[in-house]
DOVOVEX-295502 format. One record per atom (N, C-alpha, C, O): x, y, z; residue number from 0; atom name. Coordinates in steps of 0.1 Angstrom, whole numbers, plus 5000, padded with zeros to 4 digits. Each point is the difference from the previous one (the first is absolute). Example, Ala and Ser with C-alpha at 12.3 -4.5 7.8 and 13.67 -1.06 7.14 Angstrom:
// DOVOVEX-295502
NODE     xx     yy     zz   seq   atom
NODE   5132   4943   5078     0      N
NODE   4991   5012   5000     0     CA
NODE   5009   5012   5000     0      C
NODE   5010   5000   5007     0      O
NODE   4986   5011   4986     1      N
NODE   5009   5011   5000     1     CA
NODE   4992   5011   5008     1      C
NODE   5005   5011   5001     1      O
// end
This chain:
// DOVOVEX-295502
NODE     xx     yy     zz   seq   atom
NODE   4000   9841   9124     0      N
NODE   4989   4993   4994     0     CA
NODE   4993   5010   4990     0      C
NODE   4998   5011   5004     0      O
NODE   4998   4984   4985     1      N
NODE   4993   5009   4990     1     CA
NODE   4985   5001   5003     1      C
NODE   4994   4991   5005     1      O
NODE   5001   5021   4993     2      N
NODE   4986   5003   5002     2     CA
NODE   4993   5005   4988     2      C
NODE   5007   5006   4992     2      O
NODE   4980   4990   5006     3      N
NODE   4993   5006   4989     3     CA
NODE   4999   5015   5002     3      C
NODE   4996   5005   5010     3      O
NODE   5009   5002   4980     4      N
NODE   5002   5014   5000     4     CA
NODE   4987   5007   5006     4      C
NODE   4989   4999   4995     4      O
NODE   5014   5009   5016     5      N
NODE   4990   5008   5006     5     CA
NODE   4990   4993   5008     5      C
NODE   4991   5007   5006     5      O
NODE   5010   4980   4996     6      N
NODE   4989   4993   5008     6     CA
NODE   5005   4995   5013     6      C
NODE   4992   4997   5009     6      O
NODE   5021   5000   4993     7      N
NODE   5006   4994   5011     7     CA
NODE   4997   4985   5000     7      C
NODE   5003   4993   5010     7      O
NODE   4993   5001   4979     8      N
NODE   4996   4986   4999     8     CA
NODE   5013   4993   4995     8      C
NODE   5005   5003   4989     8      O
NODE   5000   4987   5019     9      N
NODE   5012   4993   4995     9     CA
NODE   4998   4993   4987     9      C
NODE   4991   4993   4998     9      O
NODE   5018   5009   4993    10      N
NODE   4999   4994   4986    10     CA
NODE   5000   4985   5001    10      C
NODE   4994   4993   4991    10      O
NODE   5014   5001   5018    11      N
NODE   5000   4985   5001    11     CA
NODE   4986   4995   5004    11      C
NODE   4996   4989   4995    11      O
NODE   4997   5018   5014    12      N
NODE   4987   4996   5003    12     CA
NODE   4990   5002   4989    12      C
NODE   4991   4991   4998    12      O
NODE   5011   5019   4994    13      N
NODE   4992   5002   4988    13     CA
NODE   5002   4989   4990    13      C
NODE   4990   4995   4994    13      O
NODE   5022   5000   5004    14      N
NODE   5003   4989   4992    14     CA
NODE   4993   4987   5005    14      C
NODE   4995   4992   4992    14      O
NODE   5006   5006   5021    15      N
NODE   4993   4988   5006    15     CA
NODE   4985   5001   4997    15      C
NODE   4994   4989   4997    15      O
NODE   5000   5022   5005    16      N
NODE   4985   5001   4997    16     CA
NODE   4997   4998   4986    16      C
NODE   4990   4993   4996    16      O
NODE   5019   5012   4995    17      N
NODE   4998   4997   4985    17     CA
NODE   5001   4985   4997    17      C
NODE   4991   4995   4993    17      O
NODE   5018   4999   5013    18      N
NODE   5002   4985   4998    18     CA
NODE   4988   4992   5005    18      C
NODE   4996   4991   4994    18      O
NODE   4999   5013   5018    19      N
NODE   4988   4994   5005    19     CA
NODE   4988   5001   4990    19      C
NODE   4993   4990   4998    19      O
NODE   5005   5022   4996    20      N
NODE   4990   5002   4990    20     CA
NODE   5002   4991   4988    20      C
NODE   4990   4994   4994    20      O
NODE   5022   5004   5002    21      N
NODE   5004   4991   4988    21     CA
NODE   4996   4986   5004    21      C
NODE   4994   4993   4992    21      O
NODE   5010   5002   5020    22      N
NODE   4997   4986   5003    22     CA
NODE   4985   4998   5002    22      C
NODE   4995   4990   4996    22      O
NODE   4998   5020   5009    23      N
NODE   4985   4999   5001    23     CA
NODE   4994   4998   4986    23      C
NODE   4991   4992   4998    23      O
NODE   5015   5015   4992    24      N
NODE   4995   4998   4986    24     CA
NODE   5004   4986   4994    24      C
NODE   4993   4994   4993    24      O
NODE   5020   5002   5010    25      N
NODE   5004   4987   4995    25     CA
NODE   4991   4989   5005    25      C
NODE   4998   4990   4993    25      O
NODE   4997   5011   5019    26      N
NODE   4991   4990   5006    26     CA
NODE   4987   4998   4992    26      C
NODE   4993   4990   5002    26      O
NODE   5004   5020   4989    27      N
NODE   4988   4998   4991    27     CA
NODE   5003   4990   4989    27      C
NODE   4991   4993   4995    27      O
NODE   5022   5005   5002    28      N
NODE   5004   4991   4989    28     CA
NODE   5007   4987   5005    28      C
NODE   5000   4990   4993    28      O
NODE   5006   5011   5018    29      N
NODE   5008   4988   5005    29     CA
NODE   4995   4997   5014    29      C
NODE   4999   5008   5009    29      O
NODE   4998   4979   4993    30      N
NODE   4995   4996   5013    30     CA
NODE   5011   4999   5010    30      C
NODE   5012   5000   4997    30      O
NODE   4984   4998   5016    31      N
NODE   5010   4999   5011    31     CA
NODE   5009   4988   4997    31      C
NODE   4996   4989   4997    31      O
NODE   5017   5013   5005    32      N
NODE   5010   4990   4999    32     CA
NODE   5005   4998   4985    32      C
NODE   5009   4992   4998    32      O
NODE   4985   5015   4993    33      N
NODE   5004   4998   4986    33     CA
NODE   5013   5008   4997    33      C
NODE   5005   5008   5007    33      O
NODE   5001   4988   4982    34      N
NODE   5013   5006   4995    34     CA
NODE   4997   5012   4991    34      C
NODE   4992   4999   4991    34      O
NODE   5015   5012   5012    35      N
NODE   4999   5012   4992    35     CA
NODE   5014   5005   4997    35      C
NODE   5010   4999   5008    35      O
NODE   4992   5006   4980    36      N
NODE   5013   5005   4995    36     CA
NODE   4999   5015   5002    36      C
NODE   4991   5007   4995    36      O
NODE   5019   4999   5012    37      N
NODE   5002   5014   5002    37     CA
NODE   5012   5005   4991    37      C
NODE   5011   4995   5002    37      O
NODE   4986   5014   4989    38      N
NODE   5011   5005   4991    38     CA
NODE   5003   5014   5004    38      C
NODE   4992   5009   4999    38      O
NODE   5020   4993   5007    39      N
NODE   5004   5013   5007    39     CA
NODE   5011   5007   4994    39      C
NODE   5011   4994   4998    39      O
NODE   4988   5019   5000    40      N
NODE   5011   5008   4995    40     CA
NODE   5008   5004   5012    40      C
NODE   4998   4996   5011    40      O
NODE   5012   5013   4986    41      N
NODE   5010   5004   5011    41     CA
NODE   4996   5012   5007    41      C
NODE   5007   5004   5010    41      O
NODE   4982   5003   4987    42      N
NODE   4996   5012   5007    42     CA
NODE   4988   4998   5010    42      C
NODE   4998   4988   5004    42      O
NODE   4995   5022   4999    43      N
NODE   4989   5000   5009    43     CA
NODE   4989   4990   4996    43      C
NODE   4993   4994   5008    43      O
NODE   5004   5006   4979    44      N
NODE   4989   4991   4995    44     CA
NODE   5004   4985   5003    44      C
NODE   4992   4992   5005    44      O
NODE   5021   5005   4993    45      N
NODE   5005   4987   5004    45     CA
NODE   5000   4998   5015    45      C
NODE   4998   4989   5004    45      O
NODE   5005   5021   5004    46      N
NODE   4998   4999   5014    46     CA
NODE   4986   4997   5004    46      C
NODE   4998   4992   5010    46      O
NODE   4992   5014   4984    47      N
NODE   4986   4996   5003    47     CA
NODE   4998   4986   4997    47      C
NODE   4994   4992   5007    47      O
NODE   5012   5003   4981    48      N
NODE   4998   4986   4996    48     CA
NODE   5007   4990   5010    48      C
NODE   4995   4990   5003    48      O
NODE   5017   5014   5002    49      N
NODE   5007   4992   5010    49     CA
NODE   4992   4999   5013    49      C
NODE   4999   4989   5006    49      O
NODE   4996   5022   4998    50      N
NODE   4991   5000   5012    50     CA
NODE   4988   4992   4998    50      C
NODE   4996   4993   5009    50      O
NODE   4998   5008   4979    51      N
NODE   4988   4992   4998    51     CA
NODE   5003   4985   5000    51      C
NODE   4992   4992   5005    51      O
NODE   5020   5004   4989    52      N
NODE   5004   4986   5000    52     CA
NODE   5001   4995   5014    52      C
NODE   4996   4989   5004    52      O
NODE   5010   5019   5005    53      N
NODE   5002   4996   5014    53     CA
NODE   4987   4998   5007    53      C
NODE   4998   4991   5007    53      O
NODE   4992   5019   4990    54      N
NODE   4987   4999   5007    54     CA
NODE   4993   4988   4994    54      C
NODE   4993   4993   5008    54      O
NODE   5008   5004   4979    55      N
NODE   4994   4988   4994    55     CA
NODE   5004   4988   5007    55      C
NODE   4993   4991   5004    55      O
NODE   5020   5008   4999    56      N
NODE   5006   4988   5007    56     CA
NODE   4995   5000   5014    56      C
NODE   4997   4989   5005    56      O
NODE   5002   5022   5002    57      N
NODE   4995   5001   5014    57     CA
NODE   4986   4995   5001    57      C
NODE   4995   4995   5010    57      O
NODE   4997   5007   4979    58      N
NODE   4986   4995   4999    58     CA
NODE   4999   4986   4996    58      C
NODE   4989   4995   4998    58      O
NODE   5022   4998   5000    59      N
NODE   5000   4986   4997    59     CA
NODE   5003   4996   4985    59      C
NODE   4999   4989   4997    59      O
NODE   5003   5021   4995    60      N
NODE   5002   4998   4986    60     CA
NODE   5015   4997   4997    60      C
NODE   5009   5001   5008    60      O
NODE   4993   4994   4980    61      N
NODE   5014   4997   4995    61     CA
NODE   5003   5012   4990    61      C
NODE   4992   5003   4991    61      O
NODE   5020   5002   5010    62      N
NODE   5005   5011   4992    62     CA
NODE   5012   4997   4992    62      C
NODE   5011   4996   5006    62      O
NODE   4989   5006   4981    63      N
NODE   5012   5000   4992    63     CA
NODE   5002   5014   4996    63      C
NODE   4991   5007   4997    63      O
NODE   5022   4998   5004    64      N
NODE   5002   5014   4997    64     CA
NODE   5011   5001   4990    64      C
NODE   5011   4995   5002    64      O
NODE   4986   5013   4987    65      N
NODE   5010   5004   4991    65     CA
NODE   5005   5014   5003    65      C
NODE   4991   5009   5000    65      O
NODE   5021   4993   5002    66      N
NODE   5006   5013   5003    66     CA
NODE   5008   5005   4988    66      C
NODE   5007   4993   4994    66      O
NODE   4993   5020   5004    67      N
NODE   5009   5006   4990    67     CA
NODE   5013   5004   5006    67      C
NODE   5010   5003   4993    67      O
NODE   4991   4998   5020    68      N
NODE   5012   5003   5008    68     CA
NODE   5001   4990   5011    68      C
NODE   4990   4996   5005    68      O
NODE   5022   5001   5000    69      N
NODE   5001   4992   5012    69     CA
NODE   4995   5009   5012    69      C
NODE   5002   5012   5000    69      O
NODE   4993   4982   5011    70      N
NODE   4996   5008   5011    70     CA
NODE   5010   5009   5006    70      C
NODE   4997   5011   5004    70      O
NODE   5016   4985   4995    71      N
NODE   5011   5009   5005    71     CA
NODE   5002   5012   4992    71      C
NODE   5006   5010   5004    71      O
NODE   4989   4990   4983    72      N
NODE   5002   5012   4991    72     CA
NODE   4988   5009   5001    72      C
NODE   5001   5012   4995    72      O
NODE   4988   4984   5011    73      N
NODE   4988   5009   5001    73     CA
NODE   5002   5009   5012    73      C
NODE   5005   4997   5010    73      O
NODE   4990   5016   4988    74      N
NODE   5002   5010   5009    74     CA
NODE   4987   5004   5008    74      C
NODE   4989   4996   4996    74      O
NODE   5013   5011   5015    75      N
NODE   4989   5006   5008    75     CA
NODE   4990   4989   5004    75      C
NODE   5004   4989   5004    75      O
NODE   4983   5015   4996    76      N
NODE   4989   4991   5004    76     CA
NODE   4999   4988   4992    76      C
NODE   4997   4989   5005    76      O
NODE   5006   5012   4982    77      N
NODE   5000   4988   4991    77     CA
NODE   5011   4990   5005    77      C
NODE   4997   4988   5000    77      O
NODE   5015   5017   5003    78      N
NODE   5010   4991   5005    78     CA
NODE   4997   4994   5014    78      C
NODE   5003   4988   5002    78      O
NODE   4990   5019   5006    79      N
NODE   4996   4994   5013    79     CA
NODE   4990   4989   4998    79      C
NODE   5002   4989   5005    79      O
NODE   4988   5013   4986    80      N
NODE   4990   4989   4997    80     CA
NODE   5006   4989   4992    80      C
NODE   4996   4988   5003    80      O
NODE   5014   5014   4989    81      N
NODE   5006   4989   4993    81     CA
NODE   5008   4992   5010    81      C
NODE   5001   4987   4999    81      O
NODE   5006   5019   5010    82      N
NODE   5008   4993   5010    82     CA
NODE   4991   4992   5009    82      C
NODE   5003   4989   5004    82      O
NODE   4985   5017   5000    83      N
NODE   4991   4992   5009    83     CA
NODE   4994   4988   4992    83      C
NODE   4999   4989   5006    83      O
NODE   4999   5013   4981    84      N
NODE   4995   4989   4992    84     CA
NODE   5010   4989   4999    84      C
NODE   4997   4988   5001    84      O
NODE   5015   5016   4997    85      N
NODE   5011   4990   4999    85     CA
NODE   5001   4992   5013    85      C
NODE   5003   4988   5000    85      O
NODE   4996   5019   5011    86      N
NODE   5001   4994   5014    86     CA
NODE   4989   4990   5002    86      C
NODE   5001   4991   5008    86      O
NODE   4987   5011   4985    87      N
NODE   4988   4991   5002    87     CA
NODE   5002   4987   4993    87      C
NODE   4992   4991   5001    87      O
NODE   5018   5008   4990    88      N
NODE   5002   4988   4993    88     CA
NODE   4992   4998   4987    88      C
NODE   4997   4989   4995    88      O
NODE   4999   5023   4999    89      N
NODE   4993   4999   4987    89     CA
NODE   5009   4995   4989    89      C
NODE   5012   5001   5001    89      O
NODE   4982   4993   4989    90      N
NODE   5008   4995   4989    90     CA
NODE   5003   5012   4991    90      C
NODE   4992   5004   4991    90      O
NODE   5020   5002   5011    91      N
NODE   5004   5012   4992    91     CA
NODE   5009   4997   4989    91      C
NODE   5009   4991   5001    91      O
NODE   4989   5015   4987    92      N
NODE   5008   4998   4989    92     CA
NODE   5003   5014   4993    92      C
NODE   4990   5007   4996    92      O
NODE   5023   4997   5004    93      N
NODE   5003   5013   4993    93     CA
NODE   5002   4997   4985    93      C
NODE   5007   4990   4996    93      O
NODE   4986   5018   4996    94      N
NODE   5000   4998   4986    94     CA
NODE   5011   5009   4994    94      C
NODE   5000   5012   5001    94      O
NODE   5009   4981   4992    95      N
NODE   5011   5008   4993    95     CA
NODE   4998   4999   4985    95      C
NODE   5005   5009   4992    95      O
NODE   4987   4981   5003    96      N
NODE   4998   4999   4986    96     CA
NODE   4985   4997   4997    96      C
NODE   4992   5006   5006    96      O
NODE   5006   4985   4985    97      N
NODE   4986   4996   4997    97     CA
NODE   4993   4994   5012    97      C
NODE   5006   4992   5007    97      O
NODE   4982   5012   4995    98      N
NODE   4992   4994   5011    98     CA
NODE   4997   4986   4998    98      C
NODE   4998   4996   4988    98      O
NODE   5002   4996   5022    99      N
NODE   4997   4985   4998    99     CA
NODE   4985   4999   4998    99      C
NODE   4992   5009   5000    99      O
NODE   5003   4978   4998   100      N
NODE   4986   4998   4999   100     CA
NODE   4994   5003   5014   100      C
NODE   5006   5000   5010   100      O
NODE   4981   5003   4989   101      N
NODE   4992   5003   5013   101     CA
NODE   5001   4987   5008   101      C
NODE   4997   4989   4994   101      O
NODE   5005   5011   5019   102      N
NODE   5001   4988   5008   102     CA
NODE   4987   4992   4999   102      C
NODE   4989   5005   4999   102      O
NODE   5012   4982   5001   103      N
NODE   4989   4991   4999   103     CA
NODE   4991   5002   5012   103      C
NODE   5004   5001   5011   103      O
NODE   4983   4999   4986   104      N
NODE   4990   5000   5011   104     CA
NODE   4997   5014   5005   104      C
NODE   4993   5001   5011   104      O
NODE   5011   5009   4983   105      N
NODE   4997   5014   5004   105     CA
NODE   4985   5003   4998   105      C
NODE   4995   4997   4989   105      O
NODE   4999   5009   5021   106      N
NODE   4986   5004   4998   106     CA
NODE   4999   5014   4995   106      C
NODE   4989   5004   4996   106      O
NODE   5021   5004   5005   107      N
NODE   5000   5014   4996   107     CA
NODE   5013   5006   5001   107      C
NODE   5010   4994   5004   107      O
NODE   4991   5019   4991   108      N
NODE   5013   5007   4999   108     CA
NODE   4997   5014   5006   108      C
NODE   4990   5006   4997   108      O
NODE   5020   5000   5010   109      N
NODE   5000   5014   5004   109     CA
NODE   5011   5007   4992   109      C
NODE   5012   4996   5000   109      O
NODE   4984   5014   4993   110      N
NODE   5009   5009   4992   110     CA
NODE   5004   5012   5008   110      C
NODE   4993   5009   5002   110      O
NODE   5020   4990   5004   111      N
NODE   5005   5011   5008   111     CA
NODE   5014   5004   4994   111      C
NODE   5009   5004   5007   111      O
NODE   4991   4996   4979   112      N
NODE   5013   5004   4994   112     CA
NODE   5002   5015   5000   112      C
NODE   5010   5005   5006   112      O
NODE   4981   5003   4988   113      N
NODE   5002   5014   4999   113     CA
NODE   4987   5007   5004   113      C
NODE   4989   4995   4998   113      O
NODE   5013   5017   5008   114      N
NODE   4989   5008   5004   114     CA
NODE   4997   5012   4991   114      C
NODE   5003   4999   4988   114      O
NODE   4992   5012   5018   115      N
NODE   4996   5011   4992   115     CA
NODE   5012   5008   4994   115      C
NODE   4998   5009   4991   115      O
NODE   5014   4989   5014   116      N
NODE   5011   5008   4995   116     CA
NODE   5006   4995   4987   116      C
NODE   5010   5006   4995   116      O
NODE   4985   4983   4999   117      N
NODE   5006   4995   4988   117     CA
NODE   4998   5009   4988   117      C
NODE   4989   5005   4998   117      O
NODE   5022   4998   4995   118      N
NODE   4999   5010   4989   118     CA
NODE   5006   4994   4987   118      C
NODE   5003   5008   4990   118      O
NODE   5000   4979   5010   119      N
NODE   5007   4994   4988   119     CA
NODE   4995   4986   4998   119      C
NODE   4993   4994   5009   119      O
NODE   5010   5001   4979   120      N
NODE   4996   4986   4998   120     CA
NODE   5007   4990   5009   120      C
NODE   5012   5003   5003   120      O
NODE   4982   4987   5001   121      N
NODE   5006   4989   5008   121     CA
NODE   5009   4992   4992   121      C
NODE   4996   4996   4988   121      O
NODE   5016   5001   5017   122      N
NODE   5010   4992   4992   122     CA
NODE   5005   4988   5008   122      C
NODE   4998   5000   5012   122      O
NODE   5009   4992   4981   123      N
NODE   5008   4989   5007   123     CA
NODE   4992   4990   5008   123      C
NODE   4989   4996   4995   123      O
NODE   5016   5000   5016   124      N
NODE   4993   4990   5009   124     CA
NODE   4986   5005   5004   124      C
NODE   4991   4991   5000   124      O
NODE   5007   5022   5002   125      N
NODE   4987   5005   5004   125     CA
NODE   4990   4998   4989   125      C
NODE   4989   4996   5002   125      O
NODE   5015   5007   4986   126      N
NODE   4991   4998   4988   126     CA
NODE   4997   4985   4998   126      C
NODE   4988   4997   4998   126      O
NODE   5022   4995   5004   127      N
NODE   4998   4985   4999   127     CA
NODE   4989   4996   5011   127      C
NODE   4992   4991   4997   127      O
NODE   5009   5014   5015   128      N
NODE   4991   4997   5011   128     CA
NODE   4986   5005   4996   128      C
NODE   4990   4993   5002   128      O
NODE   5009   5019   4992   129      N
NODE   4987   5005   4996   129     CA
NODE   4994   4990   4989   129      C
NODE   4988   4997   5001   129      O
NODE   5020   4999   4990   130      N
NODE   4995   4991   4990   130     CA
NODE   4995   4987   5006   130      C
NODE   4990   4995   4996   130      O
NODE   5018   4999   5013   131      N
NODE   4995   4988   5007   131     CA
NODE   4987   5002   5007   131      C
NODE   4991   4991   5000   131      O
NODE   5008   5020   5007   132      N
NODE   4987   5003   5007   132     CA
NODE   4988   5000   4991   132      C
NODE   4990   4994   5002   132      O
NODE   5012   5013   4986   133      N
NODE   4990   5002   4991   133     CA
NODE   4996   4987   4993   133      C
NODE   4988   4998   4996   133      O
NODE   5022   4993   5002   134      N
NODE   4998   4987   4993   134     CA
NODE   4994   4990   5009   134      C
NODE   4995   4989   4996   134      O
NODE   5005   5013   5017   135      N
NODE   4997   4990   5010   135     CA
NODE   4985   4996   5000   135      C
NODE   4997   4988   5004   135      O
NODE   4994   5021   4993   136      N
NODE   4986   4997   5001   136     CA
NODE   4995   5001   5015   136      C
NODE   4988   4998   5002   136      O
NODE   5021   5005   5007   137      N
NODE   4996   5001   5014   137     CA
NODE   4996   5015   5003   137      C
NODE   5004   5009   4994   137      O
NODE   4987   4992   5017   138      N
NODE   4996   5014   5004   138     CA
NODE   5013   5007   5005   138      C
NODE   5007   4995   5009   138      O
NODE   4994   5018   4987   139      N
NODE   5011   5008   5005   139     CA
NODE   4995   5012   5007   139      C
NODE   4991   5007   4996   139      O
NODE   5014   4994   5017   140      N
NODE   4996   5012   5008   140     CA
NODE   5012   5010   4999   140      C
NODE   5011   4997   5004   140      O
NODE   4986   5015   4990   141      N
NODE   5011   5010   4999   141     CA
NODE   5000   5009   5012   141      C
NODE   4990   5003   5006   141      O
NODE   5022   5000   4999   142      N
NODE   5002   5008   5011   142     CA
NODE   5002   5015   4995   142      C
NODE   5009   5004   4994   142      O
NODE   4981   5004   5010   143      N
NODE   4999   5014   4997   143     CA
NODE   4997   5004   4985   143      C
NODE   4991   5008   4998   143      O
NODE   5015   4985   4993   144      N
NODE   4998   5002   4985   144     CA
NODE   5006   4989   4993   144      C
NODE   5011   4995   5004   144      O
NODE   4983   5000   4985   145      N
NODE   5007   4989   4993   145     CA
NODE   5013   5004   4995   145      C
NODE   5002   5011   4994   145      O
NODE   5008   4981   5008   146      N
NODE   5014   5003   4995   146     CA
NODE   5000   5002   4985   146      C
NODE   4994   4992   4993   146      O
NODE   5012   5019   5002   147      N
NODE   5000   5003   4986   147     CA
NODE   4991   5010   4996   147      C
NODE   4999   5004   4988   147      O
NODE   4992   5001   5022   148      N
NODE   4991   5011   4997   148     CA
NODE   5005   5013   5006   148      C
NODE   5005   5000   5012   148      O
NODE   4995   5010   4980   149      N
NODE   5005   5014   5005   149     CA
NODE   4989   5005   5010   149      C
NODE   4989   5002   4996   149      O
NODE   5015   5000   5016   150      N
NODE   4991   5005   5010   150     CA
NODE   4994   5014   4998   150      C
NODE   4989   5003   5005   150      O
NODE   5018   5005   4987   151      N
NODE   4995   5014   4997   151     CA
NODE   4991   5000   4989   151      C
NODE   4990   5008   5000   151      O
NODE   5012   4984   4990   152      N
NODE   4992   5001   4987   152     CA
NODE   4991   4988   4998   152      C
NODE   4990   5001   4993   152      O
NODE   5012   4987   5014   153      N
NODE   4993   4988   4997   153     CA
NODE   5004   4993   4988   153      C
NODE   4994   4990   4996   153      O
NODE   5016   5015   4997   154      N
NODE   5004   4994   4987   154     CA
NODE   5009   4987   5004   154      C
NODE   5007   5000   5010   154      O
NODE   4992   4990   4981   155      N
NODE   5009   4988   5002   155     CA
NODE   5013   5004   4994   155      C
NODE   5001   5005   4989   155      O
NODE   5010   4992   5018   156      N
NODE   5014   5002   4996   156     CA
NODE   5006   4987   4995   156      C
NODE   5007   4994   5007   156      O
NODE   4989   5002   4981   157      N
NODE   5005   4987   4995   157     CA
NODE   4991   4989   5006   157      C
NODE   4988   5000   4999   157      O
NODE   5019   4990   5006   158      N
NODE   4993   4989   5007   158     CA
NODE   4995   5004   5013   158      C
NODE   5007   5006   5008   158      O
NODE   4980   4990   4996   159      N
NODE   4995   5003   5013   159     CA
NODE   4992   4988   5005   159      C
NODE   4995   4992   4992   159      O
NODE   5004   5007   5021   160      N
NODE   4993   4990   5007   160     CA
NODE   4985   5002   4997   160      C
NODE   4995   5011   5001   160      O
NODE   4998   4978   4996   161      N
NODE   4986   5000   4998   161     CA
NODE   4994   4994   5013   161      C
NODE   4999   4988   5002   161      O
NODE   4998   5021   5008   162      N
NODE   4995   4996   5013   162     CA
NODE   4985   4997   5000   162      C
NODE   4993   5007   4993   162      O
NODE   5003   4983   5015   163      N
NODE   4986   4998   5003   163     CA
NODE   4995   5011   5009   163      C
NODE   4988   5004   4998   163      O
NODE   5020   5001   5011   164      N
NODE   4996   5011   5009   164     CA
NODE   5012   5007   5004   164      C
NODE   5011   4995   5001   164      O
NODE   4988   5018   5003   165      N
NODE   5010   5008   5005   165     CA
NODE   4996   5006   5013   165      C
NODE   4990   5005   5002   165      O
NODE   5019   4993   5008   166      N
NODE   4998   5006   5013   166     CA
NODE   5008   5013   5000   166      C
NODE   5012   5001   5001   166      O
NODE   4980   5011   4998   167      N
NODE   5007   5013   4999   167     CA
NODE   5000   5006   5014   167      C
NODE   4992   4999   5008   167      O
NODE   5019   5009   4993   168      N
NODE   5003   5007   5013   168     CA
NODE   5000   5015   4998   168      C
NODE   5003   5005   4989   168      O
NODE   4995   5002   5021   169      N
NODE   5002   5015   5001   169     CA
NODE   4989   5007   4992   169      C
NODE   4993   5009   5005   169      O
NODE   5006   4989   4982   170      N
NODE   4990   5007   4991   170     CA
NODE   4997   4992   4988   170      C
NODE   5008   4991   4996   170      O
NODE   4981   5012   4997   171      N
NODE   4997   4992   4988   171     CA
NODE   5011   5002   4989   171      C
NODE   5006   5010   5000   171      O
NODE   4996   4979   4992   172      N
NODE   5010   5001   4990   172     CA
NODE   4992   5001   4986   172      C
NODE   5007   5001   4990   172      O
// end
């Protein structure tokens, strides 16, 4: 099991706590039982999003999830959380091309595409998903940093998510 470097704190538990913080924030925009779209990348940011979608469902909400990779392709803690979400019966859709329209009746969106490690412009299906999020008019909760923003410089790398709020972890961005 992976641990947060030097702390002895299991990384899977850290991801769970991050996801709980995201869902607490989502509850400011979406009421209990409402439908929320979770847009998840294939790395740890996406794992946070998958865990948040599962917690949202456990709290009585409805979750639609757009994934950039199938759960079986996701590694480590992200793969564990994608697998758990799949087992919960969430409405999962892997995006291979252009993102579809935002599902009808969504009260909000969670951006869990890319985290602080992004160093290039977003392309392909992920870029299409960012465009859909930005065009939706719905409140977007970004996980750790809005996708498309360079975590080191704060510069926008081409298209970036325009989030209503960002739930940041570990340190200020």
